[in-house]
Structures are given as C-alpha cells and as structure tokens.
C-alpha positions in Angstrom: -40.6 1.1 -59.9 -39.8 -2.7 -59.6 -39.7 -5.3 -56.1 -36.1 -5.5 -57.2 -34.9 -1.8 -57.7 -36.7 -1.0 -54.7 -34.9 -3.2 -52.5 -31.9 -1.7 -54.2 -32.9 1.8 -52.7 -33.2 0.6 -49.2 -29.8 -0.9 -49.3 -28.1 2.2 -50.9 -30.0 4.2 -48.2 -28.9 1.8 -45.3 -25.2 1.8 -46.1 -25.3 5.3 -46.1 -26.8 5.8 -42.9 -24.3 3.4 -41.8 -21.4 5.8 -43.7 -22.8 8.5 -41.7 -23.3 7.1 -38.4 -19.5 5.8 -38.9 -18.2 9.2 -39.4 -20.0 10.5 -36.7 -18.8 8.2 -34.1 -15.2 9.0 -35.3 -15.2 12.6 -35.9 -13.6 13.7 -33.1 -10.7 11.3 -33.2 -7.5 13.4 -34.1 -7.2 11.8 -37.6 -10.5 13.1 -38.6 -10.6 16.8 -36.9 -10.2 19.3 -39.6 -9.4 22.4 -37.7 -6.5 21.6 -35.9 -7.4 24.1 -33.1 -10.2 22.1 -31.7 -9.6 19.7 -29.3 -8.9 15.8 -30.3 -8.8 12.2 -29.1 -6.2 9.8 -29.8 -7.3 7.0 -32.1 -6.7 4.7 -29.2 -8.6 6.6 -26.9 -11.0 4.3 -24.8 -14.3 5.9 -22.8 -14.3 3.2 -20.7 -10.8 3.3 -19.2 -9.7 5.7 -16.5 -8.3 8.8 -17.4 -5.4 7.9 -15.1 -5.3 3.9 -14.5 -2.0 4.1 -12.1 -3.0 7.5 -10.2 -6.3 8.7 -8.3 -8.6 10.8 -10.6 -10.1 13.8 -8.5 -13.5 14.3 -9.0 -14.6 18.3 -8.3 -17.9 18.7 -8.0 -19.9 22.1 -7.8 -23.7 22.6 -7.0 -25.2 26.0 -7.4 -28.6 25.9 -6.1 -31.6 27.8 -7.6 -34.2 26.9 -5.3 -35.3 24.6 -2.8 -38.6 23.6 -4.4 -40.5 21.3 -1.7 -40.0 19.6 1.6 -42.3 16.8 1.6 -42.6 15.4 5.1 -45.2 12.5 4.3 -42.4 10.7 1.9 -39.4 12.2 3.7 -38.0 13.8 0.5 -36.5 17.1 -0.4 -36.5 18.6 -4.0 -34.0 21.3 -5.0 -32.9 22.6 -8.5 -29.4 23.4 -9.1 -26.7 23.9 -12.1 -24.7 20.4 -11.3 -21.1 20.9 -12.4 -18.8 17.9 -12.7 -15.1 18.5 -13.3 -12.2 16.1 -14.0 -9.1 16.0 -15.7 -8.5 13.7 -18.7 -4.5 14.1 -19.8 -5.3 12.1 -23.1 -7.1 14.6 -24.9 -4.9 16.3 -27.7 -5.0 20.1 -27.6 -3.3 22.6 -30.4 -0.6 24.9 -28.6 -3.1 27.7 -29.7 -6.3 26.2 -28.0 -7.7 29.0 -26.2 -6.0 31.5 -27.5 -9.3 33.4 -28.7 -10.9 33.2 -24.9 -8.0 34.6 -23.7 -7.8 37.6 -25.7 -4.8 39.6 -27.7 -1.7 39.3 -25.4 -2.5 36.5 -23.3 0.1 34.9 -21.8 0.4 30.8 -21.7 0.5 30.8 -17.6 -2.9 32.9 -17.8 -4.7 30.4 -20.1 -3.9 27.5 -17.7 -7.1 27.9 -16.2 -9.4 28.8 -19.4 -12.2 26.8 -20.1 -13.6 26.6 -23.7 -17.0 25.5 -24.6 -17.4 23.0 -26.9 -20.0 20.9 -28.5 -22.0 18.9 -26.0 -22.5 15.5 -28.6 -18.4 15.2 -27.6 -20.2 13.9 -24.1 -21.0 10.7 -26.1 -17.1 10.2 -26.3 -15.3 11.3 -23.3 -14.8 9.0 -20.4 -17.2 9.8 -17.7 -17.3 9.6 -14.0 -19.9 7.0 -12.5 -21.5 9.4 -10.5 -23.9 7.9 -7.7 -26.1 9.7 -5.9 -27.0 8.2 -2.5 -30.9 8.2 -1.3 -31.7 9.7 -4.7 -35.4 9.5 -5.6 -35.3 11.4 -9.2 -33.2 13.3 -11.2 -34.4 15.2 -13.9 -32.3 17.3 -16.5 -34.3 20.5 -17.5 -35.1 21.0 -21.2 -36.8 23.7 -23.1 -35.5 23.3 -27.0 -32.6 20.9 -26.0 -31.4 19.6 -22.8 -30.2 22.0 -20.8 -26.2 21.2 -20.1 -22.8 22.3 -21.6 -19.3 21.3 -22.1 -16.2 22.8 -21.7 -12.6 21.9 -21.7 -10.0 23.3 -20.2 -6.2 24.8 -21.3 -4.9 22.5 -18.7 -7.1 19.2 -20.0 -9.8 19.5 -17.4 -13.4 18.8 -18.5 -16.5 20.6 -16.9 -19.8 19.2 -17.3 -22.7 21.0 -16.4 -26.2 20.1 -16.4 -29.7 22.2 -14.7 -31.4 19.5 -12.9 -33.9 19.2 -10.6 -32.9 16.5 -7.9 -35.6 14.6 -5.4 -33.6 12.8 -2.5 -34.7 11.2 0.6 -33.9 12.4 4.2 -34.4 10.5 7.4 -36.4 13.1 9.3 -37.1 12.9 12.8 -40.5 14.7 13.7 -40.7 14.1 17.8 -40.0 17.7 18.4 -42.2 19.2 15.8 -42.7 22.0 15.6 -39.9 23.0 17.0 -37.3 20.3 15.4 -34.5 20.8 13.2 -33.6 18.6 10.4 -30.4 18.1 8.9 -30.3 16.3 5.5 -27.1 15.0 3.8 -26.9 15.3 -0.2 -23.9 13.0 -0.8 -22.7 11.9 -4.4 -19.5 9.6 -5.1 -18.5 6.7 -7.5 -20.6 4.0 -7.9 -17.9 1.4 -8.2 -14.4 3.0 -7.4 -13.1 3.2 -4.0 -10.9 6.5 -2.9 -7.8 4.6 -4.3 -9.0 5.2 -7.8 -11.4 8.1 -7.8 -11.3 10.9 -5.0 -14.2 13.6 -5.1 -14.2 17.1 -3.6 -16.5 19.8 -3.1 -15.5 22.8 -5.0 -18.9 25.1 -4.2 -22.2 24.2 -2.5 -24.4 26.9 -1.7 -27.5 29.4 -3.6 -26.4 30.7 -7.2 -24.8 34.1 -6.5 -26.1 36.9 -5.6 -28.7 34.7 -3.9 -28.5 33.8 -0.2 -32.1 32.4 0.5 -34.6 30.7 -0.9 -37.2 32.7 -3.1 -40.0 30.2 -2.3 -41.7 30.3 0.8 -41.4 26.8 2.6 -42.1 26.1 6.5 -38.5 26.1 7.2 -35.2 28.2 7.3 -32.6 26.8 5.2 -29.1 27.0 5.6 -26.4 25.4 3.3 -23.4 24.0 4.9 -20.2 21.5 3.8 -20.3 17.9 5.0 -18.4 17.0 7.9 -15.4 15.2 7.5 -16.8 12.0 9.0 -19.6 12.1 6.1 -17.0 12.5 3.2 -16.3 9.2 3.3 -18.6 5.7 2.9 -17.2 2.6 4.4 -17.9 -0.4 2.5 -16.3 -3.4 4.5 -14.5 -5.4 1.7 -15.2 -3.3 -1.5 -12.8 -0.3 0.5 -13.8 3.3 1.3 -15.6 5.5 -1.4 -15.1 9.1 -1.6 -17.9 11.5 -1.1 -18.8 15.3 -2.0 -21.9 17.4 -1.3 -23.3 19.2 1.2 -25.8 19.6 4.1 -29.3 21.2 4.2 -30.2 22.2 7.7 -33.8 22.9 7.7 -34.8 25.1 10.9 -38.9 25.1 11.3 -40.8 28.7 11.3 -42.1 28.5 14.6 -44.3 31.9 15.0 -47.3 30.4 13.0 -47.4 27.3 15.7 -46.4 29.6 18.6 -49.2 31.9 17.8 -52.0 29.6 16.0 -52.0 27.1 18.7 -49.6 27.0 21.7 -50.8 30.8 22.8 -54.6 29.9 22.3 -54.7 26.7 24.2 -52.9 28.3 27.0 -55.2 30.9 26.9 -58.2 28.9 27.1 -56.9 27.1 30.0 -56.2 30.4 32.0 -59.9 31.4 31.1 -61.2 27.5 32.6 -59.5 29.3 35.9 -62.1 31.8 35.9 -64.5 28.7 36.8 -63.6 28.7 40.1 -64.3 32.4 40.4 -68.2 31.3 39.8 -70.0 30.7 42.9 -70.3 27.2 44.3 -74.3 27.6 44.0 -74.1 27.7 40.1 -72.6 24.8 39.1 -73.9 24.4 35.9 -72.2 27.7 34.6 -69.0 26.2 35.9 -69.6 23.1 34.1 -71.0 24.5 30.7 -67.7 27.4 30.7 -65.3 24.2 31.2 -66.9 21.6 28.9 -66.9 24.2 26.2 -63.7 24.8 26.5 -62.8 21.2 26.3 -64.8 20.6 23.1 -62.7 23.8 21.7 -60.0 22.6 22.9 -60.5 19.0 21.1 -61.3 20.6 18.0 -58.1 22.4 17.4 -56.1 19.4 18.9 -58.1 17.2 15.4 -56.7 19.6 13.3 -53.1 19.8 14.5 -53.6 15.7 14.1 -54.0 16.4 10.5 -51.1 18.5 9.8 -48.6 16.6 12.2 -46.0 14.5 10.5 -46.0 11.0 11.1 -43.6 9.8 13.7 -43.2 6.7 16.2 -44.6 8.5 19.2 -45.9 12.0 20.2 -44.5 15.1 18.6 -43.8 18.2 20.8 -47.2 19.5 19.8 -49.3 16.4 20.5 -47.9 16.2 24.0 -48.7 19.9 24.7 -52.1 19.4 23.9 -52.6 16.5 25.8 -51.0 18.2 28.8 -53.7 21.1 28.2 -56.5 18.6 28.0 -55.4 17.1 30.9 -55.6 20.2 32.9 -59.0 20.9 32.0 -60.3 17.3 33.0 -59.0 17.9 35.9 -60.5 21.0 36.8 -63.9 19.4 35.6 -63.5 16.6 37.9 -62.9 19.2 40.6 -66.0 21.4 39.8 -68.4 17.8 39.8 -66.6 17.0 43.0 -67.1 20.2 44.8 -70.9 19.6 44.1 
C-alpha cells in the first residue's frame, strides 16, 4: 500500500467516526427518533438552560442509606453508602401520548399514569439538563461500578426525570470530643445548587433514611446512629449578596456506646481508689506495706491512662475520661502523701 492510499483510508475512517459521533449526539432529538413511543428532545433543546427559566425549578432529593461504613474521628469524616436519587421536571421533553402505557398495564387510565416512571437508556443523561448539585463539606464522592457505572435514568409520564446512582460519600463533620466517651455528635449532610439561589432552584428532601426494610446499621460501630430531617434553619444557606440557597439533606445523630468505656475504664479506676482505702486499715507501723500498695495502684492507674490517651480523639482541652483519670490519680497522690505524713 502506498503512502497516498494509506492516508486516504485514514481520512475515510476519520470521516466515518465523525459521522458516528454526529449521529450519537443527535439520536435523542425528536427528528432522529424512529420509534414515537420513546421520549425525545426538541431540536432547540439546550442542556445549558434551565427547564423553567421564569419559574422556580424544584429539585427533590432522596437518600436511601445502605450502610454507614466509617466514622473516622482522626480526620472528622463520615463515609456511607447509599442510593442517591435526584428528581426534577423538564417540560421541554416530548412524550408520545402512549408513553408509559406498557408500564401502566392493560386498562391503565391517563390519571393513573401520571406517576409512572419509565426506565430509559443512561446515555440520555449526556443530552439532558442536570442540576448543578453541590454537597457541602464533601471529601469524596464515588459512584460504584460492577460491569458499568451503577446508575439509572427514568422519565415520568408527567415529564419528571429521576436520576439515581449507587454511591459512596465521605463528608466532613465538625465533631466535638470534649465529653468523650459520653459525647453525642450531630453531623449535617447538606446539598443544594452551586450557583442558583432559591429564586431559581428549590431543593427538598423527599426521603432520607435506611433502605427498607433496614432500620439500623449492620456494621458494628462505636455509635448508635439515628437519621433525622434537617431543621428549618439548616435548609437555607445565606450567602450575602449572592442570595439565599435552598438546601436538602439529613442529620446523622451519633450516640456513642458507653458500656465498654464504663466497664473497661471507669469502673476499674473507681475500684482501684476504693482498694487504696484498704491502706488505712494497715497498722501505722507497717508503712512500707501501705506505701507499696498505694504506689502499685498508682502505677497501674498510669498504665491505663496511657492506654486511654492513645484512643482518645483530639480535642482542644481535656476529655471527660481524661478528667476522670486525673481526678482518680489525684486521689491516690493525696493518699500517698497522707501515708508518708503519718510516718
């Protein structure tokens, strides 16, 4: 093959690829859809324009939480897996009058078909307008994959659009560990529009909780986790001259399991102090035996304190358990001083 013929073949291939790309970009327009039962987009449809430029675009958020996977106290982050659903309406989409009839079943009436969602190809997402969702304090957002991206697209008979993804989300939570291990943390997961204020885009939480039939976390964590709605004040972000931004989301209320700390640290240290009182029953003449008992208990207490220091989250001051250990250590020091003074 000569150089000229090779260049000719390459030119034909490039031209053919361009035709394929051109067809792919337009295969959802109404003049390119062969089957009229499929949803299509008008020729003048633009994915860069709001569906309702002169009205408020309502965005509905649903978070079906599968698991809270990690609560990392060292970097103040929470990771959970969920099915994140984003739903909105786009009246510009063209639907045939028989759209959704198959899903409605034989004898389905028009009024009953208004809420029917019909699955469509995920490739249509690239041609649709999508809300510019911003997750506040987000650290990582990862869509799960098996053979393909775990996501789905549905279009309703009322021209609503549902975009769902199976995701792992990590977000930051400003935790306060001053009362550790008696602490309760409230972490707010909030999302809204990055650039549109509530005059153009309004977010609402349709559902936030564990995926039915689950009610609790399956993975054992150091917390009891409860999911609740955002307060009214947390549903608005005031951005000064940029306006007020509507927010959706939920609260994760983390109540720490205290039993292991009470039985593993609080109770033993209390018993050690009570055991030190036995020293006062030892005759005054047996000072070495009394001092040996007190010093031994003090060293054991210091060893437990070192263990606690390694598992205590970072905080500005002392935590509740550190204050407890300091108190018990001071008791033993006072008893050692009294014992030496009695000599």
